FISE-803282 format. One record per residue (C-alpha): residue number from 1; x, y, z negated; chain. Coordinates in pm, 1 decimal. Each point is the difference from the previous one (the first is absolute). Layout:
residues N
PT_vexdo_px_py_pz_seba
PT_NUM_X_Y_Z_A
...
//
This chain:
residues 241
PT_vexdo_px_py_pz_seba
PT_1_0.0_0.0_0.0_A
PT_2_129.4_344.7_87.5_A
PT_3_9.3_235.0_-298.1_A
PT_4_-102.0_354.7_93.8_A
PT_5_251.9_271.6_-85.8_A
PT_6_-53.7_194.1_-320.5_A
PT_7_-68.4_373.5_18.8_A
PT_8_316.7_183.7_99.6_A
PT_9_187.3_-322.6_79.3_A
PT_10_-1.4_51.1_376.1_A
PT_11_126.8_354.7_-45.9_A
PT_12_284.0_-121.3_-224.4_A
PT_13_99.0_-268.3_248.7_A
PT_14_9.1_250.2_285.7_A
PT_15_185.1_277.1_-185.7_A
PT_16_302.3_138.1_177.5_A
PT_17_279.4_-2.8_-255.2_A
PT_18_240.5_290.3_-24.8_A
PT_19_283.5_-224.7_-120.6_A
PT_20_194.1_-309.8_94.6_A
PT_21_85.8_-221.2_-295.7_A
PT_22_364.4_-82.9_-45.2_A
PT_23_156.5_-294.2_-182.8_A
PT_24_-87.3_-56.1_-364.1_A
PT_25_340.5_-115.3_-127.1_A
PT_26_170.7_225.5_-254.6_A
PT_27_351.3_30.8_-137.7_A
PT_28_35.1_-193.5_-324.2_A
PT_29_-2.9_312.7_-218.6_A
PT_30_-317.4_133.8_160.0_A
PT_31_-172.1_-337.6_-32.7_A
PT_32_100.1_-18.5_-364.6_A
PT_33_-138.9_348.8_-64.4_A
PT_34_-322.2_-96.1_176.8_A
PT_35_-34.1_-319.0_-203.6_A
PT_36_56.1_182.2_-329.5_A
PT_37_-188.1_325.4_65.4_A
PT_38_-283.9_-74.2_240.7_A
PT_39_-243.5_-97.2_-274.2_A
PT_40_31.2_347.7_-149.2_A
PT_41_47.0_219.0_307.6_A
PT_42_-173.9_-171.2_294.6_A
PT_43_-377.9_30.9_11.3_A
PT_44_-166.0_-341.8_53.7_A
PT_45_-223.5_93.0_293.1_A
PT_46_-278.7_-250.2_75.6_A
PT_47_23.0_-124.8_357.1_A
PT_48_-273.2_-24.3_260.4_A
PT_49_-140.6_-350.4_36.3_A
PT_50_118.0_-31.0_358.8_A
PT_51_298.3_231.5_-33.9_A
PT_52_374.8_-40.6_-39.5_A
PT_53_221.9_92.7_-292.3_A
PT_54_-22.2_372.4_79.5_A
PT_55_-377.1_14.9_34.6_A
PT_56_-235.6_163.0_-249.3_A
PT_57_-329.2_-141.1_-122.1_A
PT_58_-246.8_257.9_137.8_A
PT_59_-187.0_-4.5_-332.6_A
PT_60_309.3_93.3_-201.3_A
PT_61_43.7_355.7_-131.1_A
PT_62_313.9_107.7_-181.3_A
PT_63_-59.7_143.2_-348.1_A
PT_64_301.9_223.9_-71.9_A
PT_65_-84.0_23.8_-370.2_A
PT_66_13.6_-379.3_-32.2_A
PT_67_321.6_-19.2_202.2_A
PT_68_189.5_285.2_-167.3_A
PT_69_-178.3_25.3_-333.7_A
PT_70_-78.9_369.1_34.3_A
PT_71_-184.4_254.0_215.1_A
PT_72_239.9_240.5_172.9_A
PT_73_53.9_114.2_360.4_A
PT_74_73.1_-290.1_234.3_A
PT_75_247.9_8.5_289.4_A
PT_76_-23.7_-277.2_260.5_A
PT_77_281.0_-65.6_245.9_A
PT_78_-87.3_-187.2_317.7_A
PT_79_293.4_-219.1_96.2_A
PT_80_227.7_59.0_-298.3_A
PT_81_281.7_-212.4_146.8_A
PT_82_289.3_-33.3_-244.1_A
PT_83_-163.1_257.5_-227.5_A
PT_84_231.8_300.6_35.8_A
PT_85_-275.8_261.9_10.8_A
PT_86_-225.5_-186.2_-241.7_A
PT_87_267.8_-33.5_-266.6_A
PT_88_113.9_359.9_42.1_A
PT_89_-356.6_121.2_-41.3_A
PT_90_-66.0_-216.7_-304.3_A
PT_91_320.7_118.6_-164.8_A
PT_92_-76.9_366.8_67.6_A
PT_93_-366.3_-12.4_-101.8_A
PT_94_-38.3_-222.5_-303.8_A
PT_95_-340.7_162.4_-49.1_A
PT_96_-129.5_-149.2_327.8_A
PT_97_-46.8_-362.2_109.5_A
PT_98_143.6_-140.5_324.2_A
PT_99_-121.4_-294.7_206.4_A
PT_100_198.8_-137.2_293.6_A
PT_101_-182.6_-198.4_268.4_A
PT_102_252.6_-220.9_178.0_A
PT_103_-48.9_-295.2_231.7_A
PT_104_362.2_-119.2_-20.3_A
PT_105_77.2_-197.4_-316.5_A
PT_106_378.5_49.4_24.3_A
PT_107_-65.1_375.4_-15.9_A
PT_108_-195.0_-54.1_-319.7_A
PT_109_281.6_-215.8_-136.9_A
PT_110_254.6_269.2_81.6_A
PT_111_-213.6_266.5_-168.7_A
PT_112_-22.4_-210.1_-314.6_A
PT_113_372.3_-79.9_3.3_A
PT_114_86.3_368.4_17.4_A
PT_115_-198.6_80.2_-311.6_A
PT_116_77.9_-314.5_-197.6_A
PT_117_236.4_181.2_-236.4_A
PT_118_-247.5_285.7_-52.4_A
PT_119_-357.9_-111.6_76.6_A
PT_120_-244.7_272.4_95.6_A
PT_121_-323.1_-61.5_-186.7_A
PT_122_-192.7_236.7_230.3_A
PT_123_83.5_-197.3_316.4_A
PT_124_-182.2_-298.5_147.6_A
PT_125_20.5_-183.7_332.3_A
PT_126_-248.6_-199.1_204.6_A
PT_127_90.3_-246.5_274.6_A
PT_128_-269.4_88.5_250.7_A
PT_129_-81.1_117.2_348.1_A
PT_130_8.8_364.8_-105.1_A
PT_131_-247.0_129.3_257.6_A
PT_132_-254.9_-258.3_-110.5_A
PT_133_67.3_77.1_-366.5_A
PT_134_-61.6_372.6_48.4_A
PT_135_-317.0_-80.0_190.7_A
PT_136_-149.4_-242.5_-252.6_A
PT_137_197.2_-29.0_-324.2_A
PT_138_24.3_360.4_-117.4_A
PT_139_-300.0_174.2_-149.5_A
PT_140_-140.9_315.9_154.2_A
PT_141_169.7_322.7_-115.5_A
PT_142_240.3_-195.5_-224.0_A
PT_143_333.6_113.6_147.6_A
PT_144_181.0_328.5_-68.9_A
PT_145_264.4_-50.8_269.3_A
PT_146_28.1_-246.2_289.7_A
PT_147_348.5_-45.1_144.4_A
PT_148_67.5_-130.0_350.5_A
PT_149_373.9_36.5_52.0_A
PT_150_160.5_-124.5_320.9_A
PT_151_-261.5_-248.4_119.6_A
PT_152_97.3_-207.6_301.7_A
PT_153_-26.9_239.5_299.4_A
PT_154_-79.6_-273.1_253.6_A
PT_155_155.4_220.1_271.7_A
PT_156_-114.1_-192.9_307.6_A
PT_157_-329.0_131.1_134.2_A
PT_158_-153.6_-346.2_17.7_A
PT_159_61.8_-35.7_-375.3_A
PT_160_-143.8_335.8_-110.6_A
PT_161_-317.8_-171.1_-120.2_A
PT_162_214.5_-165.6_-267.4_A
PT_163_96.2_330.8_-159.6_A
PT_164_-114.4_28.0_-357.8_A
PT_165_-104.9_365.4_15.6_A
PT_166_-310.7_-16.5_216.2_A
PT_167_-362.8_114.6_-30.9_A
PT_168_-102.2_-304.2_-203.9_A
PT_169_280.6_43.6_-250.4_A
PT_170_-77.9_372.5_-23.8_A
PT_171_-355.1_-96.6_-98.6_A
PT_172_134.9_-228.7_-272.2_A
PT_173_242.4_267.4_-123.7_A
PT_174_-277.0_258.0_-18.2_A
PT_175_-212.3_-242.2_-201.1_A
PT_176_259.9_-87.5_-264.8_A
PT_177_150.7_346.3_-54.1_A
PT_178_-157.7_211.8_-269.2_A
PT_179_-109.4_354.2_99.0_A
PT_180_321.7_201.1_8.1_A
PT_181_206.0_-317.9_30.9_A
PT_182_291.5_-3.9_242.1_A
PT_183_95.5_-233.9_283.1_A
PT_184_375.2_23.1_58.1_A
PT_185_147.7_-139.2_321.1_A
PT_186_347.2_-19.0_152.0_A
PT_187_136.2_-138.8_325.3_A
PT_188_324.8_22.2_194.9_A
PT_189_-177.6_-64.6_330.5_A
PT_190_-98.8_334.3_154.6_A
PT_191_-283.2_-137.8_212.1_A
PT_192_-153.1_-171.6_-301.8_A
PT_193_27.1_323.0_-197.0_A
PT_194_-187.0_184.7_274.3_A
PT_195_-263.9_-271.9_3.2_A
PT_196_-42.5_28.1_-378.6_A
PT_197_-46.7_375.5_25.8_A
PT_198_-236.3_-28.4_291.8_A
PT_199_-216.3_-244.6_-190.9_A
PT_200_-3.2_171.8_-338.7_A
PT_201_-4.3_363.3_114.2_A
PT_202_-327.7_-81.0_175.8_A
PT_203_-148.4_-171.3_-308.0_A
PT_204_-204.4_245.8_-204.5_A
PT_205_41.9_-215.1_-312.5_A
PT_206_368.2_98.9_-20.7_A
PT_207_195.4_325.0_-10.9_A
PT_208_368.3_14.6_92.9_A
PT_209_174.5_149.5_-303.5_A
PT_210_369.8_-68.2_62.8_A
PT_211_254.0_-111.6_258.5_A
PT_212_277.3_-21.8_-260.1_A
PT_213_126.8_-330.4_-139.9_A
PT_214_-216.3_-141.8_-277.5_A
PT_215_127.2_124.5_-338.8_A
PT_216_51.7_-349.0_-142.7_A
PT_217_132.0_-169.1_314.5_A
PT_218_372.9_-80.6_-0.2_A
PT_219_199.9_-33.7_319.9_A
PT_220_-72.9_-362.1_87.4_A
PT_221_206.3_-238.0_209.2_A
PT_222_-257.4_35.7_277.3_A
PT_223_51.7_374.5_-0.8_A
PT_224_378.2_-37.4_2.5_A
PT_225_-24.3_-234.2_299.2_A
PT_226_-205.4_258.1_185.5_A
PT_227_234.4_284.0_-88.3_A
PT_228_298.8_-206.3_113.1_A
PT_229_-141.3_-5.8_353.6_A
PT_230_-109.7_366.4_-11.1_A
PT_231_-369.6_-61.3_-43.8_A
PT_232_-208.1_281.1_-146.2_A
PT_233_-192.2_-91.4_-313.8_A
PT_234_-365.4_101.4_-1.9_A
PT_235_-144.0_54.2_-347.6_A
PT_236_-369.5_74.1_-44.6_A
PT_237_-220.9_54.2_-303.4_A
PT_238_-377.1_15.2_40.9_A
PT_239_-234.6_91.5_-282.3_A
PT_240_-337.2_-169.3_-24.9_A
PT_241_-275.4_261.1_10.1_A
//
């Protein structure tokens, strides 16, 4: 007997992902940090019944108070990688909480390894498809700042549909940001920067408030790579109206 798809299942199966998963093996030190620290710092996200290990149960909603044990402004980074920006932000703003959404487990392991000697109690990570997590996992108006630093530019025209910053993701960002919340973006790919501006300048839910680097963003390895080949960094901050 053929089982009919559940609501939303067909859409999840047909989603165009903005990432390509890499290998899951970690250096021994990163694996050890993951094994020791994940229970405390990695959010156990329920998975969709027909999904993979980065899916999100569509019924699940993150409760920041339960996760962090307090109610303070929440910063969410989409694609936190090895955690450079996330850790810098959490160190600088102990009065805020920081959540990194990362699909690549070795990146999570590296983040944990780098703070093993000085754990940051206001930082958590979730191993998820970040675009899906922003769309379904985060509550409406629950985020003070949303960070999207150096997402994959997918430079070939035939791959542009894979870019993370698109109309659908803008809808999700607008939903999760609180009024006055800020979406901070950065890219070292000029054409992608122009596309971001074209999309968000035309969106009356957002107001461009800065083209300077985000105050809490360090110079990441992605930025250094771009600067080494003379790419211009585009930084954008949009405030939710």
